[in-house]
C-alpha positions in Angstrom: 126.2 126.3 79.2 122.9 128.0 78.5 120.5 126.7 76.0 121.3 127.7 72.4 118.1 128.2 70.5 118.4 132.0 69.8 117.6 133.3 66.3 120.6 134.0 64.2 121.6 137.6 63.8 121.4 137.9 60.0 118.1 138.5 58.1 118.7 135.3 56.2 117.3 132.4 58.2 118.7 128.9 57.3 116.5 125.9 57.1 118.2 124.4 60.2 120.6 125.5 62.8 122.6 122.2 62.4 122.6 119.5 59.8 124.1 116.1 60.8 125.0 113.9 57.8 124.8 110.2 58.6 122.6 108.1 61.0 125.1 105.6 62.2 126.6 105.4 65.7 128.3 108.8 65.3 125.3 110.7 63.9 122.9 109.4 66.5 125.4 110.3 69.2 125.6 113.8 67.8 121.9 114.2 67.7 121.6 113.1 71.3 124.2 115.5 72.5 122.6 118.5 70.7 119.3 117.7 72.3 121.0 117.5 75.7 122.5 120.9 75.1 119.2 122.4 74.2 119.9 122.7 70.5 116.8 121.2 68.9 116.7 122.9 65.5 118.6 120.2 63.6 118.1 117.4 61.2 120.0 114.1 60.6 120.2 113.2 56.9 120.7 109.6 56.1 121.3 108.5 52.5 119.9 104.9 53.1 116.4 103.8 54.0 117.3 102.9 57.5 119.6 104.0 60.3 122.6 102.0 61.6 125.4 102.7 59.1 127.9 99.8 59.2 125.5 97.6 61.2 122.7 98.2 58.8 124.8 97.2 55.8 126.9 94.3 57.1 124.5 91.4 57.5 126.8 88.6 56.2 126.8 85.3 58.2 129.0 85.6 61.3 129.2 89.4 61.2 130.0 90.6 64.7 132.0 93.3 66.5 135.6 92.6 67.4 135.4 94.8 70.5 133.5 93.6 73.6 129.9 94.7 73.5 130.1 96.3 76.9 132.7 98.7 75.5 131.2 98.9 72.0 128.2 100.9 73.2 127.5 104.4 74.4 128.9 105.0 77.9 125.8 107.0 78.7 123.4 104.3 77.4 124.6 101.0 78.7 122.7 97.9 77.7 122.3 95.1 80.2 120.9 92.5 77.9 123.8 91.7 75.5 123.5 88.0 74.5 127.2 87.5 74.0 130.5 89.1 75.0 131.0 90.1 71.3 127.6 91.0 69.9 126.5 90.2 66.3 125.5 92.8 63.8 121.7 92.3 64.2 122.0 92.8 67.9 124.1 95.9 67.5 121.6 97.3 65.0 118.8 96.7 67.5 120.8 98.5 70.1 121.1 101.6 67.9 117.3 101.5 67.3 116.8 101.3 71.0 118.9 104.4 71.6 116.9 106.3 69.0 113.7 105.4 70.8 115.1 106.1 74.2 116.2 109.6 73.3 113.2 110.2 71.1 115.4 111.0 68.1 113.2 109.6 65.3 111.5 113.0 64.5 114.9 114.5 63.7 116.0 111.8 61.3 115.3 112.0 57.5 116.0 108.9 55.5 116.8 108.5 51.8 118.4 111.9 51.9 121.9 111.6 50.5 124.1 114.7 50.2 125.9 115.3 46.9 127.5 118.7 47.4 128.1 121.4 50.1 129.1 125.0 49.7 129.8 127.7 52.3 128.3 131.2 52.1 130.8 133.4 53.9 128.6 136.5 54.1 125.7 134.6 55.7 127.9 132.2 57.6 125.9 129.2 56.5 126.2 126.0 54.4 124.0 125.0 51.5 123.7 121.2 51.0 122.5 119.8 47.7 120.8 116.4 48.1 120.7 113.6 45.6 117.1 114.5 44.7 118.1 118.1 43.8 116.7 119.6 47.0 118.8 122.2 48.8 119.0 122.6 52.6 120.8 125.4 54.4 122.3 125.3 57.9 124.5 127.4 60.1 126.7 124.4 61.1 127.2 120.9 59.6 128.5 117.7 61.3 129.8 115.1 58.9 129.2 111.7 60.5 129.4 109.6 57.3 132.0 107.2 58.7 135.4 106.3 57.3 134.8 102.7 56.2 131.4 102.8 54.5 131.7 102.2 50.8 132.8 98.7 49.7 136.2 98.4 48.1 135.7 96.6 44.8 138.7 94.8 43.5 139.9 95.4 39.9 140.1 91.8 38.6 140.0 91.1 34.9 136.9 89.3 33.8 134.9 89.8 37.0 132.0 91.5 35.2 131.7 88.5 32.9 131.3 85.9 35.6 128.1 83.9 35.0 127.5 83.0 38.6 126.6 85.2 41.6 129.1 87.9 42.7 128.6 90.1 45.7 130.5 91.9 48.5 130.2 91.0 52.1 128.9 94.5 52.8 126.2 93.9 50.2 125.3 90.4 51.2 122.8 88.6 49.1 120.5 86.7 51.5 118.5 85.4 48.5 121.5 83.4 47.3 121.5 79.9 48.8 125.1 78.7 49.2 124.1 75.1 50.2 126.1 72.6 48.1 127.7 75.4 46.1 131.3 75.9 45.1 132.2 79.2 46.7 135.2 81.4 46.4 136.0 84.0 49.0 138.5 86.6 47.9 140.3 88.2 50.9 141.3 87.2 54.4 140.6 90.4 56.4 138.2 91.2 59.2 135.0 90.2 57.3 136.5 87.2 55.7 137.6 85.5 58.9 134.0 85.8 60.2 132.1 84.7 57.1 134.4 81.8 56.2 133.7 79.7 59.3 130.0 80.6 59.0 129.4 79.3 55.5 132.0 76.5 55.5 129.7 73.8 56.8 127.0 74.4 54.1 129.0 74.7 51.0 130.4 71.9 48.8 133.8 73.5 48.4 135.2 76.7 49.7 138.3 78.3 48.0 139.9 81.1 50.0 142.1 83.5 48.0 144.7 85.1 50.2 147.0 87.9 49.4 148.5 88.5 52.8 147.8 86.4 55.9 146.6 88.3 59.0 147.7 88.0 62.6 144.8 86.4 64.4 144.4 86.3 68.2 141.9 84.0 69.9 138.5 85.7 70.5 137.1 85.3 74.0 133.5 85.2 72.8 130.9 83.5 75.0 127.2 83.7 75.9 126.4 86.0 78.8 124.6 84.3 81.6 121.1 85.3 82.6 122.2 86.0 86.1 124.8 88.4 84.8 122.2 90.3 82.8 120.0 90.5 85.9 122.9 91.9 87.9 123.7 94.6 85.3 120.0 95.5 85.0 119.6 95.9 88.8 123.0 97.2 89.5 124.2 99.4 86.6 127.3 100.4 88.6 128.5 96.8 88.3 128.3 96.9 84.5 130.0 100.3 84.5 132.8 99.0 86.7 133.3 96.0 84.3 133.3 98.3 81.3 135.9 100.6 82.8 138.0 97.6 83.8 138.0 96.2 80.2 138.7 99.6 78.7 141.6 100.3 81.2 143.1 96.9 80.4 143.0 97.6 76.7 144.6 100.9 77.2 147.3 99.7 79.6 148.2 96.4 77.9 146.7 95.9 74.4 147.1 99.5 73.3 150.8 99.9 73.7 151.5 96.4 72.3 149.6 97.1 69.1 150.4 100.8 68.6 154.1 101.0 69.4 156.8 99.4 67.3 158.8 97.8 70.1 160.0 94.3 71.0 157.2 94.1 73.6 154.8 93.3 70.7 156.5 89.9 70.5 154.2 89.0 73.4 151.1 89.3 71.2 153.0 87.6 68.3 153.6 84.6 70.6 149.9 84.4 71.5 148.9 84.6 67.8 151.4 82.0 66.9 150.2 79.7 69.6 146.6 80.2 68.3 147.8 79.2 64.8 149.9 76.2 65.9 147.2 74.8 68.2 144.5 74.9 65.5 146.5 74.1 62.3 148.5 70.9 62.6 149.5 70.8 58.9 152.9 72.5 58.6 152.5 73.5 55.0 149.1 75.1 55.6 150.4 76.7 58.8 153.3 78.3 56.8 150.9 79.8 54.3 148.8 81.3 57.2 151.8 82.8 59.0 152.3 86.5 58.5 155.7 87.8 57.4 155.4 91.2 59.0 155.3 92.4 62.6 152.1 92.3 64.5 150.2 95.5 64.5 151.4 96.7 61.1 148.1 95.6 59.7 144.8 95.3 61.6 145.1 92.6 64.3 142.1 90.3 64.0 140.2 88.2 66.6 138.8 84.7 65.9 138.7 81.3 67.5 137.0 79.5 64.6 138.8 80.9 61.5 141.9 78.6 61.7 139.8 75.4 62.5 137.6 76.2 59.5 140.7 76.5 57.3 141.6 72.9 58.1 138.3 71.4 57.0 138.4 69.0 54.0 136.1 71.2 51.8 138.3 74.3 52.3 141.3 75.2 50.1 143.7 78.1 50.7 144.9 79.7 47.5 148.0 81.9 47.7 148.7 82.2 44.0 147.6 85.6 42.7 144.4 85.8 40.7 145.1 86.3 37.0 141.5 86.7 35.9 137.9 85.6 36.4 136.5 83.4 33.7 132.8 83.1 33.0 132.7 79.9 35.1 135.6 80.2 37.5 138.9 81.8 38.7 142.3 81.5 36.9 145.4 82.0 39.0 148.9 83.0 38.0 150.1 79.4 37.8 147.7 78.8 35.0 145.2 76.7 37.0 141.5 77.4 36.7 138.9 76.4 39.4 135.2 76.4 38.6 133.1 78.2 41.1 129.4 79.0 41.4 129.6 82.0 43.7 132.2 84.6 44.3 132.2 86.5 47.6 134.3 89.6 47.8 135.6 90.1 51.3 137.8 92.9 50.2 137.0 95.5 52.8 136.1 99.1 52.4 137.4 102.2 50.6 139.3 104.2 53.2 137.4 107.5 53.2 138.7 108.8 56.6 141.1 111.1 54.8 139.0 112.0 51.8 136.0 114.2 51.1 132.7 112.2 51.2 131.4 114.4 48.4 132.2 117.8 47.0 132.7 120.3 49.8 133.5 123.9 48.9 134.7 126.2 51.7 135.9 129.8 51.9 137.2 131.4 48.7 135.8 128.6 46.6 138.4 126.1 47.7 137.3 122.5 47.7 138.2 120.1 50.5 139.6 117.6 47.9 142.1 120.2 46.9 142.9 121.1 50.5 143.6 117.5 51.2 145.4 116.6 48.0 148.9 117.3 49.1 150.5 116.3 51.4 147.3 114.6 52.6 144.3 115.1 54.8 144.7 117.0 58.1 142.2 118.4 60.5 142.6 119.9 64.0 141.7 117.1 66.5 140.5 115.3 63.4 137.3 117.5 63.5 138.0 121.0 62.1 139.7 122.0 58.8 141.0 125.5 58.2 139.0 127.3 55.5 135.9 125.3 56.2 134.1 127.2 59.0 131.2 125.7 61.0 131.9 122.3 59.5 132.9 119.5 61.8 134.0 115.9 61.1 133.4 112.9 63.3 136.0 110.2 62.6 138.0 112.6 60.5 141.7 112.3 59.7 143.8 110.5 62.4 141.0 109.7 64.8 140.5 106.0 64.1 141.5 103.5 66.9 143.9 100.7 66.5 143.1 98.8 69.7 139.8 99.7 71.2 136.2 100.9 70.7 135.8 103.6 68.1 132.8 104.9 70.1 135.2 106.2 72.8 136.6 108.6 70.2 133.2 109.5 68.7 131.7 110.3 72.1 134.5 112.7 72.8 134.0 114.3 69.4 130.2 114.7 69.9 130.9 116.4 73.2 133.5 118.7 71.7 131.4 119.6 68.6 128.4 120.3 70.8 130.5 122.8 72.8 131.8 124.4 69.6 128.3 124.8 68.1 127.0 126.1 71.4 129.9 128.7 71.3 129.0 129.7 67.8 125.3 130.3 68.7 125.8 131.8 72.2 128.3 134.3 70.9 126.1 135.0 67.9 129.1 134.5 65.6 129.0 134.3 61.8 131.4 131.5 61.8 134.2 129.7 63.6 137.2 128.8 61.5 140.1 126.8 63.0 143.4 128.6 62.9 145.8 127.1 60.4 148.7 127.3 62.8 146.7 125.2 65.3 145.8 122.7 62.6 149.3 122.4 61.3 150.8 122.1 64.8 148.4 119.2 65.5 149.2 117.5 62.2 153.0 117.8 62.8 152.6 116.3 66.3 150.5 113.4 64.9 152.9 112.6 62.0 155.9 113.1 64.2 154.7 110.3 66.5 153.6 108.1 63.7 157.1 106.9 62.9 157.3 105.1 66.3 154.2 103.1 65.6 153.8 99.5 64.3 151.7 100.9 61.4 154.7 102.3 59.7 157.0 99.3 60.4 157.3 98.2 56.8 154.1 96.5 55.6 151.5 97.7 53.2 148.0 98.3 54.7 144.9 100.3 54.2 146.1 102.6 57.1 148.6 104.2 54.7 147.9 106.6 51.8 149.7 106.7 48.5 152.6 108.6 50.1 153.0 106.0 52.8 151.6 108.3 55.5 149.0 107.2 58.0 146.1 109.7 58.0 143.7 107.2 59.4 144.6 106.3 63.0 145.4 108.2 66.1 149.0 107.3 67.3 148.1 107.2 71.0 145.7 105.8 73.5 142.0 106.5 73.4 142.2 108.1 76.8 144.7 110.6 75.5 142.5 111.6 72.7 139.5 112.0 75.0 141.6 114.2 77.3 142.8 116.4 74.4 139.2 116.8 73.1 137.6 117.3 76.5 137.2 121.1 76.1 136.5 123.3 73.1 139.3 125.9 72.8 138.0 129.1 71.2 141.5 130.5 71.1 142.3 127.9 68.4 139.6 129.4 66.2 139.1 132.6 64.3 135.8 133.9 65.4 134.0 136.2 62.9 131.1 138.3 63.9 128.4 139.7 61.6 128.9 143.1 60.1 126.5 145.9 61.0 125.0 145.7 57.6 124.4 142.0 57.6 
């Protein structure tokens, strides 16, 4: 495709051709793709004071990816120097910074620039973004790369605000709080909890773990990568690419179907998870409390080889009684018992924003995205385009989250697709591209029609499901299928509007 830096047709000239919102993995990927396509009039707005998104915010002890590093990285920017098979958060954050330097993206990034509102001007075919500081920025196209799991989910527990000790969320870790010799309570047993618990257990006096629902936990094949392997990858990138493709193919062919589909075959994974539990927790009473009562895959499947051993230590206590309230000095459970604690760590995950507007977004005819997604729920063509919101594209929009592999496989496909769409908009000198509602609805019907065959709707309650019990978060298929479906921008699925002669 030819380079796309022509001037827009109308007399009104926006501040930028493209605005990207968010400087995490997705936003950085989008910026790289635009530059590769020759579109250089863009800006990446980041609300925080640094890039990195998830990996900037999550610095709690033990924080690491649960996807092999060789796959949890850009396919076009492989890194030969990973220290472990599953990298920690600091190393992943460093990788993102390396990519920004490698592709000279820093001049396009603007930090401390949060967006509070966006509105579409149909006559001009442009968006106006209002920033937190009151500034306004206009653009022909906008890419929302804010992420779906960004804002911490704060539990509503009576008395929590009156606790006299320290209270903080894993995604807002307080490095200035010394946990040595302290009585610590961790609320939650999800993905962040099973990483932080083994990491802080050796230093605390007592660790109370408050569990609502036990997770299925598979052993994590985490190990240090040998120096000779790093040298091999550095000198022979093809070898690393081959290993990456092999791991990805195995996850698609084996792990994917076992996790996604609600079939008897998933019992294979349940067997592995049960063996992991039995071999690490000899106490039958504790083992019973840690055994899930739902089918594997219904909730997020976790990976850890040190969580169960940590739960057996003498200074660790698993609490399954529901929390009644937090007192000024401790936690009271439903059975009337109160335990004094010095620090409360909230490992309660994130708000699920995949299917909700990140801020007020007003499209054509003054309709807000929140209203468009209020009933029966969020839907977007390929998870990227919403009818009535022209020239606006989502990365990690509705039903594009993975349940079994690297999210970057999906976001790379989205960056490629969106770059094609924006190139089409500029090369054809269009006022706007608006996805056809029939294309959007057909996509949504296909997605939800397949969802009933997945493990995610097999009966348990999880963050995957909305208030109506529908899954608007994950893609009910393999990553390779999504990549194939998003491989090529299809202009026939969009209404293309040109400028009028008087514009």
